[in-house]
C-alpha positions in Angstrom: 19.9 18.8 9.5 20.3 17.0 6.2 24.0 16.6 6.8 23.2 14.8 10.1 20.8 12.6 8.2 23.4 11.7 5.7 25.9 11.0 8.5 23.4 8.7 10.2 22.9 6.7 7.0 26.7 6.5 6.6 27.2 5.2 10.2 24.5 2.5 9.7 26.2 1.3 6.5 29.6 1.1 8.2 28.2 -0.5 11.4 26.3 -3.2 9.7 28.4 -4.5 6.8 26.5 -7.8 6.6 23.1 -6.1 6.7 21.2 -5.2 3.5 21.2 -1.5 2.7 17.5 -1.4 2.2 17.0 -2.7 5.8 19.4 -0.1 7.2 17.6 2.7 5.3 14.2 1.4 6.4 15.4 1.4 10.1 16.7 4.9 9.9 13.6 6.3 8.2 11.3 4.6 10.8 13.4 6.2 13.5 12.8 9.5 11.8 9.0 8.9 11.6 8.9 8.1 15.3 10.7 11.3 16.2 8.2 13.5 14.4 8.2 15.6 11.2 11.9 16.3 11.1 15.0 14.0 10.7 16.7 13.6 14.1 20.2 15.0 14.3 21.4 12.2 16.6 23.1 9.3 14.7 21.1 6.1 15.2 23.1 3.2 16.5 23.5 -0.1 14.8 21.4 -1.8 17.5 18.4 0.5 16.9 18.6 0.0 13.1 18.9 -3.8 13.5 16.0 -4.1 15.9 13.7 -2.0 13.7 14.7 -3.8 10.5 14.4 -7.2 12.0 10.8 -6.4 13.1 9.7 -6.1 9.5 8.9 -9.7 8.5 6.6 -9.3 5.5 7.4 -6.3 3.3 4.1 -6.7 1.5 1.9 -6.8 4.5 -0.6 -3.9 5.0 1.2 -2.8 8.1 4.6 -2.6 6.3 3.0 -0.7 3.3 1.5 1.8 5.8 5.0 2.2 7.3 6.6 2.9 3.9 3.8 5.4 3.2 4.6 7.2 6.5 8.2 7.2 5.5 7.5 9.0 2.3 5.2 11.5 4.2 8.1 12.2 6.6 10.5 12.9 3.8 8.0 15.2 2.2 7.6 17.2 5.4 11.4 17.6 5.7 11.7 19.2 2.3 8.4 21.1 2.3 9.9 24.6 2.6 13.1 24.0 0.8 12.7 25.0 -2.9 16.2 23.9 -3.8 15.1 20.2 -3.1 12.3 20.6 -5.6 14.6 22.1 -8.2 17.1 19.3 -7.8 14.3 16.7 -8.2 13.0 18.5 -11.3 16.5 18.5 -12.8 16.9 14.8 -12.1 13.4 13.5 -13.0 11.9 16.3 -15.2 11.7 16.6 -19.0 11.7 12.9 -19.9 14.3 11.9 -17.4 11.6 10.2 -15.3 11.2 7.7 -18.1 14.8 6.7 -18.1 14.8 6.4 -14.3 11.7 4.0 -14.2 13.2 1.9 -17.0 16.4 1.4 -14.9 14.6 0.9 -11.6 11.7 -1.4 -12.5 12.5 -2.9 -15.9 10.5 -6.0 -15.2 7.2 -4.1 -15.0 7.7 -2.0 -18.2 7.3 -3.3 -21.7 8.4 0.0 -23.2 8.1 3.7 -22.4 7.8 6.8 -24.5 7.9 10.5 -23.9 5.5 12.6 -25.9 3.7 13.6 -27.8 6.6 14.2 -30.1 5.3 17.5 -31.5 4.9 19.1 -28.1 7.5 21.2 -26.2 9.3 20.3 -23.0 6.4 21.5 -21.0 4.2 18.6 -22.1 6.8 15.9 -22.4 4.8 13.5 -20.1 5.8 9.9 -19.6 3.7 7.0 -21.1 4.4 3.5 -19.8 3.2 0.3 -21.4 2.8 -2.6 -19.1 1.0 -6.0 -18.9 -2.0 -6.8 -16.8 0.0 -9.1 -14.4 2.5 -6.3 -13.7 0.0 -3.4 -13.4 -0.7 -3.6 -9.6 3.0 -3.8 -8.5 3.9 -1.0 -10.8 1.2 1.3 -9.5 2.2 0.4 -5.9 5.8 1.5 -6.8 4.7 4.7 -8.4 2.4 5.6 -5.4 4.8 4.8 -2.6 8.3 5.5 -3.9 9.8 8.7 -2.6 11.0 9.9 -6.0 7.6 9.4 -7.7 4.7 9.8 -5.1 1.9 9.5 -7.6 -0.8 9.7 -4.9 -3.7 10.8 -7.1 -5.5 8.7 -9.6 -6.9 11.3 -12.1 -8.8 9.1 -14.6 -9.2 5.6 -16.1 -10.4 5.2 -19.6 -9.8 3.1 -22.7 -9.4 3.4 -26.5 -10.7 0.8 -29.0 -8.6 -0.3 -32.0 -10.7 -3.0 -33.7 -8.0 -3.8 -36.3 -5.6 -5.0 -33.5 -5.5 -8.4 -31.8 -5.4 -6.7 -28.4 -8.1 -4.1 -29.5 -8.3 -2.2 -26.2 -5.8 0.1 -24.5 -6.8 0.8 -20.9 -5.3 4.2 -20.0 -4.5 5.3 -16.4 -3.6 8.9 -15.6 -1.7 9.5 -12.3 -0.7 12.8 -10.6 2.1 13.5 -8.1 1.1 16.6 -6.1 4.4 16.5 -4.3 6.6 16.7 -7.4 4.0 18.3 -9.7 4.4 15.5 -12.2 2.1 13.4 -14.3 2.4 9.9 -15.8 0.3 7.8 -18.2 0.0 4.0 -18.0 -1.4 1.9 -20.8 -2.4 -1.8 -20.8 -3.3 -3.5 -24.0 -5.9 -6.3 -23.7 -8.4 -8.1 -25.9 -12.1 -8.7 -25.3 -11.6 -11.8 -23.1 -8.5 -10.8 -21.0 -9.4 -9.3 -17.6 -7.5 -6.4 -16.1 -6.7 -6.4 -12.3 -8.6 -3.8 -10.4 -6.9 -0.9 -8.6 -9.5 -0.4 -6.0 -7.2 -1.6 -3.3 -4.5 0.9 -4.4 -6.8 3.9 -5.2 -10.4 4.1 -3.8 -11.3 6.4 -6.7 -10.7 3.6 -9.2 -14.1 2.0 -8.4 -16.4 4.2 -10.5 -13.7 4.8 -13.2 -13.5 1.0 -13.7 -17.3 0.7 -13.7 -17.6 3.4 -16.4 -14.9 1.6 -18.5 -16.7 -1.7 -18.2 -20.0 -0.1 -19.1 -18.7 1.8 -22.2 -16.1 -0.7 -23.5 -16.9 -4.1 -21.9 -13.4 -4.5 -20.4 -13.6 -6.8 -17.3 -11.8 -5.8 -14.2 -11.0 -8.8 -12.0 -11.3 -8.4 -8.3 -13.6 -5.4 -8.5 -16.0 -5.4 -5.5 -19.1 -4.1 -7.4 -18.6 -4.2 -11.2 -21.9 -3.0 -12.6 -23.0 -0.6 -15.4 -22.8 3.0 -14.4 -24.1 5.2 -17.3 -26.5 3.0 -19.3 -29.8 1.6 -18.1 -30.6 -1.8 -16.7 -30.7 -4.5 -19.4 -28.8 -2.4 -21.9 -27.3 -4.4 -24.7 -23.7 -3.8 -26.0 -21.1 -1.2 -25.1 -21.6 2.2 -26.7 -18.0 3.3 -27.1 -16.8 0.3 -29.0 -16.1 1.2 -32.7 -18.3 -1.7 -33.9 -21.3 -0.4 -31.9 -24.0 1.0 -34.3 -24.7 4.7 -34.0 -28.4 4.1 -33.9 -28.1 1.5 -31.2 -30.2 -1.7 -30.9 -33.2 -0.4 -29.0 -35.4 2.6 -28.8 -37.2 4.2 -25.9 -40.7 5.7 -26.1 -43.6 6.5 -23.8 -46.5 4.0 -24.0 -49.8 5.7 -23.3 -51.6 2.4 -22.9 -49.1 1.1 -20.3 -48.6 4.6 -18.8 -44.8 4.1 -18.7 -41.6 4.3 -20.7 -41.0 1.1 -22.7 -37.9 -0.1 -24.5 -38.4 -1.8 -27.9 -36.2 -3.2 -30.7 -35.1 -0.4 -33.1 -37.1 -0.1 -36.3 -36.1 2.3 -39.1 -38.9 2.3 -41.6 -37.6 3.5 -44.9 -41.0 4.5 -46.3 -41.2 7.4 -43.8 -37.8 8.7 -44.6 -37.2 11.2 -47.4 -33.9 11.6 -49.1 -33.3 14.5 -51.5 -30.2 13.9 -53.6 -30.7 16.9 -55.9 -28.1 19.6 -55.8 -29.1 23.3 -56.1 -26.0 23.9 -58.2 -27.3 21.8 -61.0 -30.1 24.3 -61.8 -27.6 27.0 -62.7 -26.9 27.6 -66.4 -23.3 27.1 -67.4 
């Protein structure tokens, strides 16, 4: 069956020398999707591939993105019960080779990439990609829809604060590929005023993760449909996970018996009611 698929691709490439290879591949894969879960053994003709490829006008339209997603699902179904395909993919993209592949395929979207941590063995050599805010969305689209990556699951979004840096925040995205059993980490460095584009249109699960990051760190996500605080109370001042946020906070909460409700007041630490004992029990021993 796979030989027939390869033969079909070869016939398309020979029949349409003036046609782009990506259009020929797209036409062949769409024919495979229309046939069902398996690749058809019949060689598609040049007319079929040309008619299918010419119908795709806007490759970034929602309809075309849905078609590309169905193409990846069809490919996943064809190799579902063939373990040798998984072993081949693991040999080509496992143990740090995925990093080299992404740098070669999408170098525009990647500032630099590392594999680590360095002290870990091959089992934990996960890829970490550093990108810019303007390239975040197209990079994530590629990682989600490309057949060799298929990072369909957004595991988490968080951030790390480095106050000594100009771009003090690193927004961290963790993605999972259930198809290839692979993980990847994406980092975006921004300052307090630079917004990060939202990923809600790519992953629905990004909504609450971004709200939590906004609440805890104060990182603004542009295009978010409902960017509100998630963990702190209404009217809360500051962002608790920033390194310059005081451990005591700015306000205190107590129950007011006169008002019969919980009230929030400015924090007061009265030193007269605090007792500090600096004596050491070891000083009482005779030397």
